[in-house]
DRENDO-1510 file (C-alpha; in Angstrom, 1 decimal, always signed):
<recs>
REC; n; res; u; v; w
REC; 1; MET; -67.8; -12.9; +63.9 .
REC; 2; THR; -65.5; -14.5; +66.4 .
REC; 3; LEU; -63.1; -12.1; +68.0 .
REC; 4; PRO; -59.5; -13.5; +68.4 .
REC; 5; ARG; -58.3; -13.8; +71.9 .
REC; 6; LEU; -55.2; -12.0; +73.1 .
REC; 7; PHE; -53.7; -12.4; +76.6 .
REC; 8; VAL; -53.9; -8.8; +77.4 .
REC; 9; LEU; -55.3; -7.5; +80.7 .
REC; 10; VAL; -56.2; -3.8; +80.8 .
REC; 11; ALA; -57.3; -1.4; +83.4 .
REC; 12; LEU; -58.8; +1.9; +82.7 .
REC; 13; LEU; -59.5; +5.1; +84.4 .
REC; 14; PRO; -59.3; +8.0; +86.4 .
REC; 15; LEU; -59.3; +11.7; +86.8 .
REC; 16; ALA; -56.4; +14.1; +86.8 .
REC; 17; SER; -55.1; +16.4; +89.5 .
REC; 18; ALA; -52.1; +18.6; +89.9 .
REC; 19; CYS; -48.8; +17.1; +91.1 .
REC; 20; THR; -47.3; +20.2; +92.7 .
REC; 21; GLY; -48.9; +22.3; +95.4 .
REC; 22; PRO; -52.3; +21.4; +96.8 .
REC; 23; HIS; -54.0; +18.4; +95.5 .
REC; 24; HIS; -56.9; +19.3; +93.2 .
REC; 25; GLY; -59.6; +16.6; +93.4 .
REC; 26; ALA; -61.4; +15.0; +90.5 .
REC; 27; ARG; -64.1; +17.6; +90.2 .
REC; 28; GLY; -62.1; +20.7; +91.2 .
REC; 29; SER; -61.9; +20.9; +95.0 .
REC; 30; THR; -58.6; +21.6; +96.8 .
REC; 31; HIS; -57.5; +19.5; +99.8 .
REC; 32; PRO; -54.2; +18.6; +101.4 .
REC; 33; ALA; -52.2; +16.0; +99.5 .
REC; 34; PRO; -51.8; +12.7; +101.4 .
REC; 35; VAL; -48.3; +11.2; +101.6 .
REC; 36; VAL; -47.2; +7.7; +100.8 .
REC; 37; GLU; -47.1; +5.3; +103.7 .
REC; 38; PRO; -43.5; +4.6; +104.8 .
REC; 39; GLY; -44.0; +0.8; +104.7 .
REC; 40; HIS; -44.1; +0.6; +100.9 .
REC; 41; VAL; -41.4; -1.4; +99.1 .
REC; 42; VAL; -39.7; +0.6; +96.4 .
REC; 43; VAL; -39.6; -0.9; +92.9 .
REC; 44; ALA; -37.6; +1.2; +90.4 .
REC; 45; GLU; -39.3; +2.1; +87.1 .
REC; 46; ALA; -38.0; +0.3; +84.0 .
REC; 47; PHE; -38.6; +3.5; +82.1 .
REC; 48; ILE; -40.5; +6.8; +82.3 .
REC; 49; THR; -41.2; +8.6; +79.0 .
REC; 50; GLU; -40.5; +12.2; +78.3 .
REC; 51; GLY; -43.4; +14.2; +79.8 .
REC; 52; ARG; -45.8; +16.4; +77.9 .
REC; 53; ARG; -48.1; +18.3; +80.3 .
REC; 54; ASP; -50.5; +19.5; +77.6 .
REC; 55; ASP; -51.8; +16.0; +76.9 .
REC; 56; GLU; -53.2; +15.4; +80.4 .
REC; 57; LEU; -52.9; +11.6; +80.1 .
REC; 58; ASP; -55.4; +9.6; +82.0 .
REC; 59; SER; -56.2; +5.9; +81.2 .
REC; 60; LEU; -54.1; +3.2; +79.5 .
REC; 61; ALA; -54.7; +0.0; +77.6 .
REC; 62; ALA; -52.1; -2.5; +76.2 .
REC; 63; TRP; -52.4; -4.1; +72.7 .
REC; 64; VAL; -50.3; -6.6; +70.8 .
REC; 65; ASP; -50.1; -5.9; +67.1 .
REC; 66; GLY; -49.9; -8.4; +64.3 .
REC; 67; GLU; -46.2; -8.7; +64.6 .
REC; 68; GLY; -46.2; -9.4; +68.3 .
REC; 69; ARG; -45.1; -6.0; +69.4 .
REC; 70; THR; -46.8; -4.5; +72.5 .
REC; 71; GLN; -48.2; -1.0; +72.3 .
REC; 72; VAL; -49.7; +1.1; +75.0 .
REC; 73; ILE; -52.6; +3.4; +74.1 .
REC; 74; ALA; -53.3; +6.4; +76.4 .
REC; 75; THR; -56.2; +8.8; +76.5 .
REC; 76; ALA; -55.1; +12.5; +76.4 .
REC; 77; LYS; -58.0; +14.5; +77.8 .
REC; 78; SER; -56.8; +18.1; +77.2 .
REC; 79; THR; -55.6; +17.5; +73.6 .
REC; 80; HIS; -58.7; +15.3; +72.8 .
REC; 81; ARG; -56.7; +12.4; +71.2 .
REC; 82; LEU; -55.2; +9.0; +71.8 .
REC; 83; VAL; -51.4; +8.7; +72.2 .
REC; 84; VAL; -49.6; +5.5; +71.3 .
REC; 85; PHE; -46.3; +4.3; +73.0 .
REC; 86; ASP; -44.0; +1.4; +72.3 .
REC; 87; GLY; -44.5; -1.0; +75.2 .
REC; 88; ASP; -40.8; -2.1; +75.5 .
REC; 89; SER; -39.0; +1.2; +75.0 .
REC; 90; GLY; -41.6; +3.8; +75.8 .
REC; 91; ALA; -41.0; +5.6; +72.5 .
REC; 92; ARG; -43.9; +7.7; +71.4 .
REC; 93; LEU; -45.2; +6.2; +68.2 .
REC; 94; GLY; -47.9; +8.6; +67.3 .
REC; 95; GLU; -51.4; +10.0; +68.0 .
REC; 96; SER; -54.9; +9.6; +66.7 .
REC; 97; GLY; -57.8; +12.0; +66.7 .
REC; 98; HIS; -58.5; +15.6; +67.5 .
REC; 99; ARG; -61.3; +17.6; +69.1 .
REC; 100; GLY; -64.8; +17.0; +67.8 .
REC; 101; ARG; -67.8; +14.7; +67.8 .
REC; 102; GLY; -67.4; +13.1; +64.4 .
REC; 103; ALA; -66.0; +9.6; +63.6 .
REC; 104; GLY; -62.6; +9.2; +65.1 .
REC; 105; GLN; -62.8; +12.6; +66.9 .
REC; 106; PHE; -63.0; +13.0; +70.7 .
REC; 107; GLU; -64.5; +15.2; +73.3 .
REC; 108; ARG; -62.3; +14.7; +76.4 .
REC; 109; PRO; -61.5; +11.0; +76.1 .
REC; 110; ASN; -61.1; +9.4; +79.5 .
REC; 111; GLY; -61.5; +5.6; +79.8 .
REC; 112; ILE; -60.2; +3.0; +77.4 .
REC; 113; ALA; -60.4; -0.7; +76.9 .
REC; 114; VAL; -58.9; -3.0; +74.3 .
REC; 115; PHE; -60.2; -6.5; +73.3 .
REC; 116; ALA; -58.6; -8.2; +70.4 .
REC; 117; ASP; -58.3; -5.5; +67.7 .
REC; 118; LEU; -61.1; -3.4; +69.1 .
REC; 119; VAL; -60.5; -0.3; +71.2 .
REC; 120; LEU; -63.4; +1.3; +73.2 .
REC; 121; VAL; -63.0; +4.9; +74.4 .
REC; 122; THR; -65.3; +6.8; +76.8 .
REC; 123; GLU; -65.8; +10.5; +76.0 .
REC; 124; ARG; -66.9; +12.5; +79.0 .
REC; 125; ASP; -68.1; +15.6; +77.1 .
REC; 126; ALA; -69.7; +13.9; +74.1 .
REC; 127; PRO; -71.0; +11.8; +76.0 .
REC; 128; ARG; -70.6; +8.4; +74.4 .
REC; 129; VAL; -68.4; +5.4; +74.0 .
REC; 130; GLN; -66.7; +5.2; +70.6 .
REC; 131; VAL; -65.6; +1.8; +69.1 .
REC; 132; LEU; -62.5; +1.8; +66.8 .
REC; 133; ARG; -60.6; -1.0; +65.1 .
REC; 134; LEU; -56.8; -1.3; +65.4 .
REC; 135; PRO; -54.2; -0.8; +64.0 .
REC; 136; GLY; -55.6; +2.2; +62.1 .
REC; 137; PHE; -58.2; +3.4; +64.6 .
REC; 138; ALA; -61.0; +2.9; +62.0 .
REC; 139; HIS; -64.3; +4.1; +63.4 .
REC; 140; LEU; -66.9; +1.3; +63.8 .
REC; 141; GLY; -69.6; +3.2; +65.7 .
REC; 142; SER; -70.5; +4.5; +69.1 .
REC; 143; PHE; -73.1; +3.9; +71.8 .
REC; 144; GLY; -74.5; +5.3; +75.0 .
REC; 145; GLU; -75.5; +8.8; +73.6 .
REC; 146; GLN; -79.1; +8.3; +74.9 .
REC; 147; GLU; -78.2; +7.2; +78.4 .
REC; 148; LEU; -74.7; +8.4; +79.5 .
REC; 149; ARG; -74.2; +11.7; +81.1 .
REC; 150; SER; -70.6; +11.8; +82.1 .
REC; 151; PRO; -68.8; +8.5; +81.3 .
REC; 152; TYR; -65.4; +7.8; +82.7 .
REC; 153; GLY; -64.2; +4.2; +83.1 .
REC; 154; ILE; -64.9; +1.1; +81.1 .
REC; 155; TRP; -64.3; -2.6; +81.3 .
REC; 156; VAL; -65.3; -5.2; +78.7 .
REC; 157; HIS; -65.3; -9.0; +78.4 .
REC; 158; GLU; -66.5; -11.6; +75.9 .
REC; 159; THR; -69.8; -13.4; +76.8 .
REC; 160; ALA; -70.1; -15.4; +73.6 .
REC; 161; PRO; -68.2; -15.6; +70.4 .
REC; 162; GLY; -68.3; -12.1; +68.8 .
REC; 163; VAL; -70.3; -10.7; +71.7 .
REC; 164; LEU; -68.9; -8.2; +74.3 .
REC; 165; ASP; -70.4; -6.9; +77.5 .
REC; 166; ALA; -69.2; -3.4; +78.5 .
REC; 167; PHE; -69.5; -1.9; +81.9 .
REC; 168; VAL; -69.3; +1.9; +81.9 .
REC; 169; THR; -69.1; +4.2; +85.0 .
REC; 170; ASP; -71.1; +7.3; +84.7 .
REC; 171; SER; -69.9; +9.8; +87.3 .
REC; 172; PHE; -72.2; +12.7; +86.6 .
REC; 173; MET; -72.2; +15.5; +89.3 .
REC; 174; TYR; -74.3; +18.6; +90.0 .
REC; 175; GLY; -73.5; +22.2; +90.9 .
REC; 176; VAL; -71.6; +24.9; +89.2 .
REC; 177; ASP; -68.2; +23.3; +90.1 .
REC; 178; HIS; -69.5; +19.7; +89.4 .
REC; 179; ARG; -68.7; +18.7; +93.0 .
REC; 180; GLU; -72.2; +18.1; +94.3 .
REC; 181; LEU; -73.3; +14.4; +94.5 .
REC; 182; PRO; -76.5; +13.5; +92.9 .
REC; 183; PRO; -79.4; +12.6; +95.2 .
REC; 184; ALA; -79.3; +9.0; +96.5 .
REC; 185; SER; -82.2; +8.1; +94.2 .
REC; 186; GLU; -80.0; +8.7; +91.2 .
REC; 187; LEU; -76.9; +6.7; +92.4 .
REC; 188; ASP; -78.4; +3.6; +91.0 .
REC; 189; GLN; -77.2; +4.9; +87.6 .
REC; 190; ARG; -73.5; +4.9; +88.4 .
REC; 191; VAL; -72.7; +1.9; +86.2 .
REC; 192; ARG; -74.3; +1.1; +82.9 .
REC; 193; ARG; -74.1; -2.2; +81.0 .
REC; 194; TYR; -74.1; -2.6; +77.3 .
REC; 195; ARG; -74.0; -5.7; +75.0 .
REC; 196; ILE; -72.1; -5.2; +71.8 .
REC; 197; GLY; -72.3; -7.5; +68.7 .
REC; 198; PHE; -71.2; -7.5; +65.1 .
REC; 199; ASP; -72.6; -8.8; +61.9 .
REC; 200; ASP; -72.5; -8.0; +58.2 .
REC; 201; THR; -74.2; -4.7; +58.8 .
REC; 202; GLY; -71.7; -3.5; +61.3 .
REC; 203; MET; -71.8; -3.0; +65.1 .
REC; 204; GLN; -74.9; -3.0; +67.3 .
REC; 205; ALA; -75.0; -2.1; +71.0 .
REC; 206; THR; -77.9; -2.7; +73.4 .
REC; 207; HIS; -78.3; -1.0; +76.7 .
REC; 208; LEU; -78.9; -3.6; +79.4 .
REC; 209; GLY; -79.6; -1.2; +82.3 .
REC; 210; ALA; -77.9; +0.6; +85.1 .
REC; 211; PHE; -77.0; -0.2; +88.7 .
REC; 212; GLY; -75.5; +1.1; +91.9 .
REC; 213; ALA; -76.4; +0.9; +95.6 .
REC; 214; THR; -78.4; +3.8; +96.9 .
REC; 215; ARG; -77.8; +3.3; +100.6 .
REC; 216; GLY; -75.4; +1.4; +102.9 .
REC; 217; ARG; -71.7; +0.7; +102.5 .
REC; 218; GLY; -71.7; -0.2; +98.8 .
REC; 219; VAL; -72.9; +3.3; +97.6 .
REC; 220; LEU; -70.9; +4.5; +94.6 .
REC; 221; HIS; -70.4; +8.2; +95.2 .
REC; 222; MET; -67.7; +9.2; +92.6 .
REC; 223; VAL; -66.7; +6.4; +90.3 .
REC; 224; GLU; -64.3; +5.9; +87.4 .
REC; 225; SER; -62.1; +2.9; +87.6 .
REC; 226; ILE; -63.7; -0.5; +87.1 .
REC; 227; ALA; -62.4; -4.0; +86.3 .
REC; 228; GLY; -63.7; -7.5; +86.4 .
REC; 229; ASP; -62.8; -11.1; +86.9 .
REC; 230; PRO; -65.0; -13.5; +84.9 .
REC; 231; ALA; -63.7; -16.5; +86.8 .
REC; 232; HIS; -65.4; -15.2; +90.0 .
REC; 233; GLY; -68.2; -13.1; +88.4 .
REC; 234; ARG; -66.7; -10.1; +90.2 .
REC; 235; LEU; -66.5; -6.4; +89.5 .
REC; 236; LEU; -64.2; -4.2; +91.5 .
REC; 237; ILE; -65.4; -0.5; +91.4 .
REC; 238; ALA; -63.3; +2.3; +92.8 .
REC; 239; ASP; -65.1; +5.0; +94.8 .
REC; 240; GLU; -62.6; +7.9; +94.7 .
REC; 241; ASP; -64.6; +10.3; +96.9 .
REC; 242; THR; -62.3; +11.0; +99.9 .
REC; 243; ARG; -65.1; +12.9; +101.5 .
REC; 244; GLN; -66.7; +9.6; +102.2 .
REC; 245; ALA; -64.1; +6.7; +102.4 .
REC; 246; SER; -62.3; +6.1; +99.1 .
REC; 247; THR; -62.1; +2.3; +98.6 .
REC; 248; LEU; -63.0; -0.6; +96.2 .
REC; 249; HIS; -66.5; -2.1; +96.3 .
REC; 250; GLU; -67.3; -5.6; +95.0 .
REC; 251; TYR; -70.3; -6.0; +92.7 .
REC; 252; ALA; -71.6; -9.0; +90.8 .
REC; 253; PHE; -71.9; -9.0; +87.0 .
REC; 254; ASN; -75.7; -8.7; +87.5 .
REC; 255; GLY; -75.2; -5.3; +89.3 .
REC; 256; ARG; -75.8; -6.5; +92.8 .
REC; 257; TYR; -73.5; -5.3; +95.6 .
REC; 258; THR; -72.1; -8.3; +97.3 .
REC; 259; GLY; -71.8; -6.7; +100.7 .
REC; 260; ARG; -68.0; -6.7; +100.5 .
REC; 261; SER; -65.7; -3.7; +100.2 .
REC; 262; LEU; -62.1; -3.2; +101.1 .
REC; 263; PRO; -61.7; -1.9; +104.7 .
REC; 264; ALA; -61.8; +1.8; +105.4 .
REC; 265; GLY; -58.2; +3.2; +105.6 .
REC; 266; THR; -56.9; +0.9; +102.8 .
REC; 267; PHE; -56.4; +4.0; +100.7 .
REC; 268; THR; -54.9; +7.2; +102.0 .
REC; 269; GLY; -55.5; +9.0; +98.8 .
REC; 270; GLU; -58.0; +8.4; +96.0 .
REC; 271; ALA; -58.6; +4.9; +94.9 .
REC; 272; GLU; -57.9; +5.1; +91.1 .
REC; 273; GLY; -56.8; +2.5; +88.5 .
REC; 274; VAL; -57.7; -1.1; +89.1 .
REC; 275; ALA; -56.3; -4.2; +87.2 .
REC; 276; LEU; -56.5; -8.0; +87.5 .
REC; 277; TRP; -53.2; -9.8; +87.4 .
REC; 278; ASP; -54.3; -13.2; +86.1 .
REC; 279; CYS; -51.8; -15.9; +86.8 .
REC; 280; GLY; -53.9; -18.8; +85.6 .
REC; 281; LEU; -56.7; -20.9; +87.1 .
REC; 282; ASP; -57.5; -19.2; +90.4 .
REC; 283; ALA; -54.1; -17.6; +91.0 .
REC; 284; GLY; -53.3; -14.0; +90.8 .
REC; 285; TYR; -53.7; -10.6; +92.3 .
REC; 286; TRP; -55.7; -7.4; +92.1 .
REC; 287; LEU; -53.7; -4.3; +91.8 .
REC; 288; ALA; -55.1; -0.9; +92.6 .
REC; 289; VAL; -53.7; +2.7; +92.6 .
REC; 290; ASP; -53.6; +4.8; +95.7 .
REC; 291; GLN; -53.2; +8.3; +94.3 .
REC; 292; THR; -50.8; +9.7; +96.8 .
REC; 293; LEU; -47.8; +12.1; +96.9 .
REC; 294; PRO; -44.9; +12.4; +96.7 .
REC; 295; GLN; -45.2; +9.0; +95.0 .
REC; 296; THR; -48.1; +6.8; +93.9 .
REC; 297; GLY; -48.9; +3.8; +96.1 .
REC; 298; PHE; -49.7; +0.5; +94.4 .
REC; 299; HIS; -51.6; -2.0; +96.5 .
REC; 300; LEU; -51.9; -5.7; +95.8 .
REC; 301; PHE; -54.7; -8.0; +97.0 .
REC; 302; ASP; -55.3; -11.7; +96.7 .
REC; 303; ARG; -57.4; -12.5; +93.6 .
REC; 304; ALA; -59.9; -14.8; +95.4 .
REC; 305; THR; -60.0; -13.5; +99.0 .
REC; 306; LEU; -59.1; -9.8; +98.5 .
REC; 307; ALA; -56.6; -10.1; +101.4 .
REC; 308; PRO; -53.8; -7.5; +101.2 .
REC; 309; ARG; -50.6; -8.9; +99.7 .
REC; 310; GLY; -48.3; -5.9; +100.0 .
REC; 311; SER; -47.7; -2.4; +98.5 .
REC; 312; PHE; -45.0; -0.7; +96.5 .
REC; 313; ARG; -44.1; +2.6; +95.0 .
REC; 314; GLY; -41.7; +3.7; +92.3 .
REC; 315; GLY; -38.8; +6.0; +92.6 .
REC; 316; ILE; -40.5; +8.8; +90.7 .
REC; 317; THR; -44.0; +7.8; +89.6 .
REC; 318; ALA; -46.6; +10.1; +91.2 .
REC; 319; ASN; -50.2; +11.3; +90.9 .
REC; 320; THR; -51.3; +8.2; +88.9 .
REC; 321; ASP; -54.7; +7.8; +87.4 .
REC; 322; GLY; -54.9; +4.9; +84.9 .
REC; 323; ILE; -52.9; +1.7; +84.7 .
REC; 324; ALA; -52.7; -1.3; +82.4 .
REC; 325; LEU; -51.3; -4.6; +83.5 .
REC; 326; HIS; -49.9; -6.7; +80.6 .
REC; 327; ALA; -49.3; -10.2; +82.0 .
REC; 328; ALA; -47.9; -11.7; +78.8 .
REC; 329; ALA; -44.2; -11.8; +78.0 .
REC; 330; THR; -42.5; -9.1; +75.9 .
REC; 331; PRO; -38.9; -9.1; +74.7 .
REC; 332; ARG; -37.9; -6.6; +77.4 .
REC; 333; PHE; -40.3; -7.9; +80.1 .
REC; 334; PRO; -40.5; -11.7; +80.1 .
REC; 335; ALA; -42.6; -11.8; +83.2 .
REC; 336; GLY; -45.0; -9.0; +82.0 .
REC; 337; VAL; -45.2; -5.3; +82.8 .
REC; 338; LEU; -47.3; -2.8; +84.6 .
REC; 339; TYR; -47.8; +0.5; +82.9 .
REC; 340; ALA; -48.9; +3.6; +84.9 .
REC; 341; VAL; -49.6; +7.2; +84.1 .
REC; 342; HIS; -47.0; +9.6; +85.8 .
REC; 343; ASP; -48.2; +13.0; +86.8 .
REC; 344; ASP; -50.7; +13.4; +83.9 .
REC; 345; ARG; -47.7; +13.8; +81.5 .
REC; 346; ALA; -45.8; +10.6; +81.0 .
REC; 347; LEU; -45.9; +6.7; +80.8 .
REC; 348; ALA; -44.0; +4.7; +83.5 .
REC; 349; ALA; -43.3; +1.0; +83.3 .
REC; 350; PHE; -42.6; -1.5; +86.1 .
REC; 351; ASP; -41.1; -5.0; +85.4 .
REC; 352; LEU; -43.5; -7.5; +87.0 .
REC; 353; ALA; -40.5; -9.8; +87.7 .
REC; 354; GLU; -39.2; -7.0; +90.0 .
REC; 355; VAL; -42.6; -6.7; +91.7 .
REC; 356; ILE; -42.8; -10.4; +92.3 .
REC; 357; ARG; -39.3; -10.4; +93.8 .
REC; 358; ALA; -39.8; -7.3; +96.0 .
REC; 359; LEU; -43.2; -8.5; +97.5 .
REC; 360; ASP; -42.4; -12.2; +97.5 .
REC; 361; LEU; -45.3; -13.0; +95.3 .
REC; 362; ASP; -46.3; -16.3; +93.7 .
REC; 363; PRO; -43.4; -17.1; +91.2 .
REC; 364; ALA; -46.0; -18.8; +88.9 .
REC; 365; CYS; -47.0; -15.2; +88.0 .
REC; 366; ALA; -43.7; -14.9; +86.2 .
REC; 367; HIS; -44.8; -17.5; +83.6 .
</recs>
């Protein structure tokens, strides 16, 4: 079948850590919390939803329903479900799923991606990727059970009518506290690629192999966030291990490290959620989370050259993992909207018109 196209850009990812007191890293270590750089421009949040700590929200994806309303779907790791918010008001619309390994159940859902009416969710503790159909979250199938060990992030794109390629980060670790990196010989399994198709018998998924540099600058130590740009054949993969140098690495769709990474020192905290802001043709920006305190830093980079184009923070939003950038107009946000997780417990929204104004970005991105 041919999947309908929606102009929705999503970014998935990352791990949770405490917002108060010492910063607890992705796999349980404790280290001093970095602070936001003073040069960041402040862009006030359009809204922040009421917080619920028990959910432990992580990753986000935006979806437009049949009536044109934008909804935001968040993974809730600790309650093992998906939470749905209204994209214009932030109202909590409902939940889907509970703990388990059956159809429509979840074992610590983490990454999420939406394409047309499909939602794909990684489950760290299953481990698998589950495929559901919106709006009712009907279970279509799952894949990756034979290869994945600890899946976190996911990015998908259409390669032919009715065919999707999915890139899934697999951040398995060793040791009793899951903080020990695998040996270099296993780091070539950090990202796995799958091809997903549909026919009259249902969904089929084929494993196309794994990749990751095992030496040099492009090694993927601890990975979760991943996003791509089909126009440039480029993947940006966040390495959030601050024991090395947390940054973004550029890989080609064929799994080859291009030799380019963002300079050391670009991120003062953990590099987390990554999203492409597609403004048409070759225009636009990459946006990446710098998980810092007391507020999250959001860095923008030129879409083509990856040159820095400014940074901002909100008035409140902190300890952000996942983001979703919805570039299409909504009734409340005619220029589009950036959604971000706030402190594991709430959804924050930033009007992209305000981001464009504050950072003097290309006005074409306001549509």
